PAPA-924140 format. One line per 3 residues: number of its first residue (from 1); their letters; for each residue x, y, z of C-alpha. Coordinates in Angstrom, 2 decimals, decimal comma, padded with zeros to 5 digits, m for minus. Layout:
! PAPA-924140
NUM> A> X/Y/Z | ... $
This chain:
! PAPA-924140
1> MEG> 011,95/m010,09/m021,36 | 014,60/m010,88/m024,16 | 014,45/m008,91/m027,39 $
4> QNE> 014,56/m005,34/m028,67 | 013,48/m002,54/m026,53 | 009,97/m001,35/m027,29 $
7> PGT> 009,40/002,35/m027,76 | 009,31/003,70/m024,01 | 011,06/000,90/m022,42 $
10> REL> 014,12/002,99/m021,58 | 012,05/005,92/m020,19 | 010,14/003,48/m018,14 $
13> ALK> 012,85/001,85/m016,70 | 014,57/005,21/m015,83 | 011,38/006,41/m014,08 $
16> IAR> 011,38/003,05/m012,02 | 015,21/003,40/m011,12 | 014,56/006,96/m009,95 $
19> LVE> 011,42/006,19/m008,05 | 013,43/003,19/m006,27 | 016,22/005,53/m005,66 $
22> ERG> 013,58/007,99/m003,98 | 012,21/005,20/m002,04 | 015,88/004,60/m000,65 $
25> WNR> 015,90/001,13/m001,70 | 018,96/m000,60/m002,96 | 018,67/m003,44/m005,49 $
28> EEF> 018,55/m006,16/m003,02 | 015,49/m004,48/m001,11 | 013,75/m003,80/m004,33 $
31> ARI> 014,16/m007,36/m005,49 | 012,80/m008,67/m002,46 | 009,87/m006,10/m002,31 $
34> ARL> 008,97/m006,54/m005,86 | 009,47/m010,19/m005,58 | 011,36/m009,95/m008,65 $
37> NRH> 014,80/m011,75/m009,65 | 018,06/m009,92/m008,73 | 019,23/m010,08/m012,27 $
40> TVR> 015,78/m008,58/m013,52 | 016,09/m005,86/m011,06 | 019,78/m005,30/m012,01 $
43> DIL> 018,60/m004,88/m015,74 | 015,53/m002,58/m014,91 | 017,95/m000,21/m012,76 $
46> QPE> 020,89/000,00/m015,00 | 020,99/003,17/m017,19 | 020,66/001,19/m020,53 $
49> PSR> 018,25/m001,61/m019,94 | 018,98/m004,30/m022,49 | 015,62/m005,94/m022,37 $
52> QLR> 011,88/m005,33/m023,07 | 009,79/m005,21/m019,62 | 007,36/m007,65/m019,48 $
55> NST> 003,78/m006,66/m018,07 | 004,27/m009,02/m015,14 | 007,49/m007,15/m014,27 $
58> ISA> 006,04/m003,69/m014,64 | 003,13/m004,82/m012,48 | 005,51/m005,85/m009,72 $
61> CAR> 007,54/m002,75/m009,90 | 004,23/m000,93/m009,39 | 003,00/m002,87/m006,66 $
64> ALG> 006,22/m002,45/m004,73 | 006,20/001,14/m005,32 | 002,44/001,49/m004,24 $
67> LSV> 001,30/002,51/m007,63 | m001,12/001,39/m010,17 | 000,40/000,25/m013,43 $
70> SDL> m001,33/002,91/m015,44 | m000,10/005,63/m013,16 | 003,64/004,12/m013,44 $
73> RDL> 003,30/004,03/m017,02 | 001,34/007,29/m017,61 | 002,20/009,71/m014,96 $
76> PLD> 005,20/012,01/m015,29 | 008,08/011,70/m012,97 | 007,54/014,93/m011,30 $
79> RLL> 004,03/013,82/m010,35 | 005,17/010,50/m008,81 | 008,19/011,63/m006,85 $
82> PRM> 006,16/013,43/m004,27 | 004,29/009,96/m003,81 | 007,32/008,38/m002,84 $
85> RDG> 008,24/011,28/m000,39 | 004,85/012,35/000,99 | 002,81/009,40/000,23 $
88> HPA> 002,52/008,45/003,77 | 006,18/007,79/004,28 | 005,67/006,73/007,83 $
91> HGA> 003,71/003,72/006,68 | 003,08/003,70/002,99 | 006,21/001,76/001,60 $
94> YAV> 007,02/000,17/004,84 | 003,52/m001,13/005,28 | 003,64/m002,81/001,95 $
97> RRL> 006,90/m004,42/002,53 | 005,63/m005,91/005,73 | 002,47/m007,10/004,17 $
100> YDQ> 004,11/m008,62/001,46 | 006,81/m010,08/003,88 | 004,37/m011,46/006,39 $
103> AAQ> 001,27/m012,22/004,52 | 000,86/m015,93/004,54 | m002,75/m016,10/003,59 $
106> REL> m003,48/m016,54/m000,12 | m006,63/m014,25/000,15 | m004,45/m011,42/001,59 $
109> LAW> m001,62/m011,73/m001,03 | m004,37/m011,50/m003,63 | m006,01/m008,56/m002,34 $
112> LER> m002,61/m006,91/m002,21 | m001,84/m007,64/m005,99 | m005,21/m006,07/m006,76 $
115> NPD> m005,23/m003,05/m004,36 | m001,67/m001,84/m004,21 | m002,95/001,87/m003,98 $
118> RAS> m005,15/001,05/m000,95 | m002,48/m001,05/000,64 | m000,14/001,77/000,68 $
121> QLS> m002,50/003,93/002,68 | m002,57/001,43/005,68 | m000,93/002,45/008,80 $
124> SEE> 001,38/000,46/010,84 | m001,56/m000,32/013,26 | m003,78/m001,45/010,54 $
127> VDE> m001,09/m003,44/009,06 | m000,71/m005,31/012,46 | m004,49/m005,85/012,59 $
130> LLS> m004,61/m007,33/009,32 | m001,67/m009,70/009,88 | m003,04/m010,68/013,23 $
133> LQG> m006,36/m011,92/011,50 | m004,60/m014,41/009,43 | m004,94/m018,16/009,92 $
136> VDG> m006,55/m021,23/008,41 | m009,85/m020,44/010,14 | m009,08/m016,91/010,89 $
139> PLV> m011,34/m013,86/010,29 | m009,72/m012,92/007,08 | m011,10/m016,38/005,74 $
142> AFG> m014,55/m016,19/007,37 | m015,21/m012,48/006,53 | m012,76/m011,50/003,75 $
145> VEG> m010,01/m009,01/003,52 | m012,00/m006,73/001,29 | m014,37/m006,47/004,41 $
148> FVS> m011,90/m005,85/006,96 | m009,85/m003,20/004,96 | m013,05/m001,29/004,17 $
151> RME> m013,87/m001,32/007,64 | m010,37/000,27/008,58 | m010,83/002,86/005,76 $
154> RRR> m014,25/003,92/007,05 | m012,65/003,99/010,60 | m009,97/006,18/009,11 $
157> LVI> m012,28/008,52/007,44 | m014,39/008,96/010,76 | m011,32/009,97/012,70 $
160> QQV> m010,31/012,46/010,19 | m013,75/014,06/010,12 | m013,80/014,22/014,10 $
163> HAI> m010,50/015,86/013,91 | m011,64/018,38/011,45 | m014,81/019,10/013,25 $
166> AGT> m012,83/019,26/016,58 | m011,40/022,80/015,53 | m014,80/024,31/015,03 $
169> DYL> m017,68/025,59/016,96 | m019,20/022,11/016,62 | m016,91/020,51/019,09 $
172> DLV> m019,29/020,51/021,98 | m022,00/018,84/019,93 | m019,42/016,10/018,66 $
175> EQL> m018,16/015,71/022,29 | m021,83/015,21/023,57 | m022,73/012,50/020,75 $
178> VAL> m019,31/010,68/021,11 | m020,05/010,47/024,81 | m023,69/009,14/024,49 $
181> IYE> m022,34/006,41/021,88 | m019,50/005,51/024,11 | m021,59/005,08/027,03 $
184> KVQ> m023,90/002,67/025,34 | m020,90/000,74/023,87 | m019,57/000,38/027,15 $
187> SNR> m022,75/m000,61/028,89 | m023,08/m003,38/025,93 | m019,76/m004,70/026,83 $
190> DKM> m020,18/m004,99/030,71 | m023,38/m007,11/030,01 | m021,01/m009,57/028,22 $
C-alpha cells in the first residue's frame, strides 16, 4: 500500500469514507467488519490518504459495505448513498456484519466473499438459518451454501409474488391453491 497515490485513490478513499459515515460506523467498527488493520482503515478514512489502495483493501471495503468492487469503483457517490440508507437497512449491513462475525465454516466465508451483494439482501431470519446450518457435518457442508441461499432467494421471491397477488382479484384463486398445497404438505408431515 506504500508509494505514490495512483490517480483516483484520493477520490475512492473519500467515497469509502462517506459510505462508512452513512452506515454510521466508526473506525473500529469498520476495521472489524471489513477485516482490515486499524491503521489501514485510519489511512483510508483520513482526508488525504497517504498510501495507494491495494486491490485486496478495496475488495474488503466493498464487501463490508455490501457492494461489488466495480460498483464501489465506478458508480458515483450519489448512486451509492441510497444503498447505504435504503439497501435493506434493517438487515443489509447488519446481516453482513453478523455473517462475517459468526461464520465459522470455510465454505460460508468463501461464499460471502464471492457474493457480497446477495449477502446484503439476506434477512435476519435467513442469516439465523444459515448460521444454524454450520458444522463439520452440517447441511452447509453436505448440500453447499449456494444451494441453501438459492432456496432462500426463491422463497423470498414467492412470498413477494404472493403479496403482490393478494391485492388483486386473484386473491381467491391463490388462497385456494395455497390451501390445497398446505393440506398436502400437512398430510405428508402427519404420516412421518
